[in-house]
C-alpha positions as CSV (number, residue, x, y, z in Angstrom):
1,M,38.7,8.7,-19.6
2,L,38.9,7.6,-23.3
3,K,39.5,4.9,-23.4
4,K,36.9,3.7,-20.6
5,M,34.6,5.5,-23.0
6,G,35.3,3.9,-26.0
7,I,37.2,6.3,-27.9
8,Y,40.3,4.9,-28.5
9,R,41.1,3.6,-31.8
10,G,39.4,5.7,-34.4
11,I,39.6,7.7,-38.5
12,N,38.6,10.8,-39.1
13,L,36.3,11.8,-41.9
14,G,38.1,14.8,-43.0
15,G,37.3,16.6,-46.5
16,W,33.0,16.3,-45.6
17,L,32.7,19.0,-43.8
18,S,35.6,21.3,-43.6
19,Q,38.7,21.4,-46.3
20,C,36.1,21.4,-49.5
21,D,34.0,23.4,-51.4
22,Y,31.1,23.3,-49.3
23,S,28.8,21.9,-52.4
24,D,25.5,20.1,-51.4
25,E,27.0,17.8,-53.5
26,R,30.3,17.4,-51.3
27,L,28.2,17.6,-47.8
28,N,25.1,15.1,-49.2
29,E,27.8,12.1,-51.2
30,F,30.6,12.2,-49.8
31,I,30.5,10.4,-46.6
32,K,27.8,8.1,-46.8
33,E,25.9,5.7,-44.5
34,E,28.3,2.5,-46.2
35,D,30.7,4.7,-44.7
36,F,29.9,4.3,-41.2
37,A,29.2,0.4,-41.3
38,T,32.6,0.0,-43.0
39,I,34.5,1.6,-40.2
40,A,32.7,-0.6,-37.9
41,S,33.4,-3.2,-39.8
42,W,37.1,-2.0,-39.1
43,K,36.7,-2.8,-35.4
44,L,37.6,0.9,-34.7
45,D,35.5,3.0,-32.5
46,H,35.4,6.9,-33.0
47,V,35.1,8.6,-36.1
48,R,36.8,12.6,-35.4
49,I,34.6,15.2,-37.9
50,P,36.3,18.2,-38.9
51,V,33.8,20.7,-39.5
52,D,34.2,24.3,-40.0
53,Y,32.1,27.2,-38.6
54,N,30.9,28.6,-41.6
55,V,28.7,25.4,-42.7
56,L,27.4,25.5,-39.1
57,D,26.6,29.2,-39.6
58,D,24.3,28.3,-42.3
59,G,22.9,25.2,-40.8
60,R,24.1,22.5,-42.7
61,G,26.6,21.1,-40.8
62,Y,24.4,20.4,-38.3
63,E,21.9,18.6,-40.0
64,K,25.2,16.5,-41.4
65,L,26.0,16.5,-37.6
66,D,22.8,15.2,-36.7
67,F,22.9,12.7,-39.6
68,A,26.5,11.5,-38.1
69,V,25.2,11.2,-34.5
70,E,22.0,8.6,-35.8
71,M,24.6,6.8,-37.5
72,C,27.2,6.3,-34.5
73,R,24.5,5.5,-33.0
74,K,23.1,2.9,-35.0
75,Y,27.1,1.8,-36.0
76,G,28.1,1.3,-32.2
77,L,30.6,4.0,-33.5
78,K,31.1,7.0,-30.6
79,M,32.4,10.8,-32.3
80,V,35.2,13.7,-31.2
81,L,33.4,16.9,-32.6
82,D,36.3,19.5,-34.3
83,L,36.2,22.5,-34.6
84,H,38.6,22.9,-37.9
85,K,38.3,26.1,-39.0
86,T,36.6,29.1,-36.7
87,A,35.5,33.0,-38.1
88,G,39.4,34.9,-38.2
89,F,41.9,31.3,-37.7
90,S,42.1,28.3,-40.0
91,F,45.6,26.5,-39.9
92,D,45.3,26.4,-43.7
93,K,47.4,30.1,-44.5
94,G,45.0,29.7,-48.5
95,E,41.6,30.1,-46.7
96,A,42.4,34.1,-46.1
97,E,41.3,33.7,-42.4
98,S,43.0,36.0,-40.0
99,G,42.7,38.1,-36.8
100,F,40.9,35.7,-34.8
101,F,44.1,35.8,-31.7
102,D,43.3,39.7,-31.8
103,S,39.8,40.1,-32.3
104,E,37.6,39.8,-29.4
105,S,34.7,39.9,-31.9
106,Y,35.9,36.9,-33.7
107,Q,36.1,35.1,-30.1
108,E,32.9,35.7,-29.3
109,R,32.0,34.0,-32.5
110,F,34.1,31.4,-31.3
111,Y,32.4,31.5,-27.8
112,V,28.8,31.6,-29.8
113,L,29.2,28.9,-31.9
114,W,30.1,26.4,-29.2
115,E,27.8,27.7,-26.5
116,N,25.5,26.4,-29.8
117,L,26.8,23.4,-30.4
118,A,26.8,22.8,-26.3
119,R,23.2,22.7,-25.9
120,R,22.8,20.7,-29.7
121,Y,25.1,18.0,-28.5
122,G,26.6,18.5,-25.0
123,R,24.1,16.2,-23.5
124,M,25.5,13.6,-25.2
125,T,28.3,12.2,-23.2
126,D,27.9,8.8,-23.8
127,L,28.4,9.3,-27.5
128,L,30.7,12.4,-28.2
129,V,33.7,14.7,-27.6
130,F,34.0,18.3,-28.5
131,E,37.5,19.9,-30.1
132,L,37.9,23.3,-29.0
133,L,40.5,24.2,-32.1
134,N,42.2,22.8,-34.9
135,E,45.8,22.8,-35.4
136,V,46.6,26.8,-33.5
137,T,49.8,27.6,-35.6
138,E,52.5,29.9,-34.1
139,A,53.8,29.6,-30.5
140,R,53.4,33.7,-30.6
141,F,49.4,32.8,-30.1
142,I,49.7,30.6,-27.0
143,D,48.9,32.6,-23.9
144,A,45.8,34.2,-26.5
145,W,44.8,30.8,-27.0
146,N,45.3,29.2,-23.4
147,R,42.9,32.4,-22.4
148,I,40.8,31.8,-25.1
149,S,40.3,27.7,-24.7
150,N,39.6,28.7,-20.8
151,E,36.7,31.3,-21.1
152,A,35.7,28.8,-24.0
153,I,35.4,25.7,-21.6
154,R,33.8,27.7,-18.9
155,R,31.3,29.2,-21.3
156,I,30.5,25.5,-22.1
157,R,30.7,23.8,-18.8
158,Q,27.1,26.3,-18.1
159,I,25.8,23.8,-20.4
160,A,27.3,21.4,-20.6
161,P,29.3,19.9,-17.7
162,D,30.0,16.7,-18.3
163,V,31.2,16.3,-21.7
164,I,35.0,15.6,-22.3
165,I,37.1,18.5,-24.2
166,L,40.1,18.0,-26.0
167,V,42.4,21.3,-26.1
168,G,46.0,21.4,-28.4
169,S,49.0,24.0,-28.7
170,Y,51.0,25.6,-31.3
171,W,52.9,24.4,-34.1
172,N,49.8,22.7,-35.0
173,N,49.2,20.6,-32.4
174,S,52.8,19.5,-31.9
175,A,53.1,17.1,-29.2
176,S,56.5,19.0,-28.4
177,S,53.9,22.0,-27.2
178,V,51.6,20.2,-25.1
179,K,53.8,21.4,-22.2
180,D,53.0,25.4,-22.9
181,L,49.4,24.7,-22.0
182,A,47.5,25.7,-19.5
183,A,46.3,23.1,-17.0
184,P,43.0,21.5,-17.3
185,A,40.2,23.9,-16.4
186,D,39.0,20.5,-14.7
187,D,39.0,16.7,-15.1
188,K,37.3,16.4,-18.1
189,V,40.1,18.5,-19.9
190,I,42.3,16.4,-22.1
191,Y,45.4,17.3,-23.8
192,N,45.5,16.3,-27.7
193,F,48.2,16.7,-30.1
194,H,48.6,15.6,-33.9
195,C,51.8,13.4,-35.6
196,Y,53.2,13.1,-38.7
197,E,56.6,12.7,-38.2
198,P,58.8,12.4,-39.8
199,M,57.5,15.0,-42.4
200,A,59.6,14.4,-45.2
201,F,58.6,11.0,-45.1
202,T,54.9,11.5,-44.1
203,H,54.4,14.1,-46.4
204,Q,56.6,13.3,-49.0
205,G,55.9,14.9,-52.9
206,A,53.2,16.9,-51.0
207,P,52.8,20.0,-52.8
208,W,51.2,22.4,-50.2
209,V,54.7,21.4,-48.4
210,E,56.9,24.7,-49.4
211,S,59.8,23.3,-47.9
212,L,60.2,19.3,-49.1
213,P,61.1,19.1,-52.5
214,R,58.5,17.8,-54.2
215,D,60.4,14.8,-56.5
216,V,62.0,13.0,-54.0
217,R,60.9,10.3,-52.4
218,V,61.5,8.1,-48.8
219,S,61.0,4.9,-47.8
220,F,60.4,3.9,-44.5
221,E,63.8,2.6,-43.8
222,E,65.3,6.1,-44.8
223,S,62.7,7.6,-42.7
224,G,64.2,7.7,-38.9
225,A,61.6,6.6,-37.6
226,T,61.9,3.8,-35.0
227,E,59.8,3.5,-31.6
228,E,62.5,5.6,-30.2
229,Y,62.7,8.7,-32.4
230,F,58.2,8.3,-31.3
231,E,59.3,7.9,-27.3
232,G,61.5,10.9,-28.0
233,L,58.8,12.7,-29.6
234,F,56.1,12.3,-26.8
235,A,57.8,12.4,-24.2
236,S,57.1,16.5,-22.6
237,A,53.6,16.3,-23.8
238,I,53.4,12.6,-21.3
239,E,55.3,14.1,-18.8
240,K,52.5,17.4,-19.4
241,A,49.8,15.4,-19.2
242,N,51.1,12.7,-16.0
243,S,51.7,15.9,-14.1
244,H,47.9,17.1,-14.0
245,N,46.6,13.1,-14.1
246,T,44.7,13.8,-17.7
247,P,44.9,11.3,-20.6
248,L,46.3,12.1,-24.3
249,Y,45.3,12.0,-27.1
250,C,46.1,11.8,-30.8
251,G,43.6,13.7,-32.7
252,E,45.4,13.2,-36.5
253,Y,48.4,10.8,-38.0
254,G,49.0,9.1,-40.9
255,V,50.9,8.7,-44.2
256,I,50.8,10.2,-47.6
257,D,49.7,8.1,-50.6
258,Q,52.4,8.8,-52.8
259,A,54.6,6.8,-50.0
260,Q,54.7,2.9,-50.8
261,P,51.9,0.9,-49.1
262,E,54.2,-1.0,-47.7
263,D,56.2,1.6,-45.8
264,T,53.1,3.2,-44.3
265,V,52.4,0.0,-42.9
266,K,55.6,-0.4,-41.5
267,W,55.2,3.4,-40.3
268,L,51.9,2.6,-38.8
269,K,52.9,-0.5,-36.9
270,T,55.8,1.3,-35.6
271,I,53.9,4.7,-34.1
272,N,51.7,2.3,-32.8
273,A,54.0,0.0,-30.4
274,V,54.2,3.5,-28.6
275,L,50.7,5.1,-28.3
276,E,49.5,1.7,-27.4
277,K,52.4,1.6,-24.7
278,H,51.2,5.1,-23.3
279,G,47.8,4.4,-23.7
280,I,47.4,7.5,-26.0
281,A,43.7,7.5,-28.0
282,R,44.1,8.2,-31.3
283,A,42.2,9.0,-34.6
284,L,43.9,8.1,-38.4
285,W,43.9,11.0,-41.1
286,S,41.6,9.9,-42.9
287,Y,39.5,7.5,-43.6
288,K,38.8,8.6,-47.7
289,Q,40.5,10.5,-50.6
290,M,42.8,13.7,-49.0
291,D,45.8,12.2,-49.8
292,F,45.8,9.7,-47.0
293,G,42.9,8.1,-48.0
294,A,42.9,5.0,-46.1
295,S,39.9,3.3,-48.2
296,D,41.6,4.3,-50.9
297,T,42.5,1.2,-53.9
298,R,46.2,1.3,-53.2
299,L,45.9,0.2,-49.9
300,D,43.8,-2.9,-50.3
301,G,46.2,-5.4,-50.8
302,V,47.6,-4.3,-47.1
303,R,45.0,-3.1,-45.3
304,E,44.0,-6.1,-43.8
305,E,47.7,-5.9,-41.8
306,M,47.3,-2.4,-42.0
307,L,44.1,-1.9,-39.6
308,K,46.5,-4.2,-36.6
309,Y,48.2,-1.3,-35.9
310,L,45.1,1.5,-36.0
């Protein structure tokens, strides 16, 4: 379904409308027309755009999403519109959002926000898909999330009956948690997961991962990342998707800039073989900076090879 639509090999525009200081300078300067042109020149077919509720609430987010729609049409790209943070919930503890899964008022804000997005973009079914919420964190939220996501889909469908909708599960959209998602509400709902495994390799040196030592570096050969490893990692998600005759989308995957560039390419080549085998659409994290930037100068020497495996 996604491949037929032209959403198969993409990249995230992380740090533009989410995970940033929300300054006008950031929103106006971080991603510009030339970035969409570059992504198209890389022969990718779509961008995933994380956006936070607060920049939608103040109106600036809509202005920038309108710009993104214009640029995608100009450069022949498609778009995944990802709500990265909602009132009362963020995957990032540092953003101090809490209470969403227990609060009817927060949930109502979530539904109304998606109704507004559906009115504005939901008829653009040739161009974009919706992703309800980024990275539910804890397994204890899954029952509430299944209920909330189904209600959001019901409300979206009253306005935009044909838009494709992506739904991820807990443990930060892990592939192994897809099995606990509710059955798709209709035939235009697709399961979504993220993959940064093995974390000791993809997040080596990351200061925000408390369980990893800051000073240890891991080579690809030491990581244990083989095609068999990823086959096992994705197996239950593939089984769940097949049981409901729906495809899968990997909305984030990538390697931190602390890894050697050549090792990054090896990891991408390995995971790509499994994603391709199972026809899983995907979007690399991330286009620029954010500790994972595919356009950053450190990858200049390997980028041509790297792009073969996105």
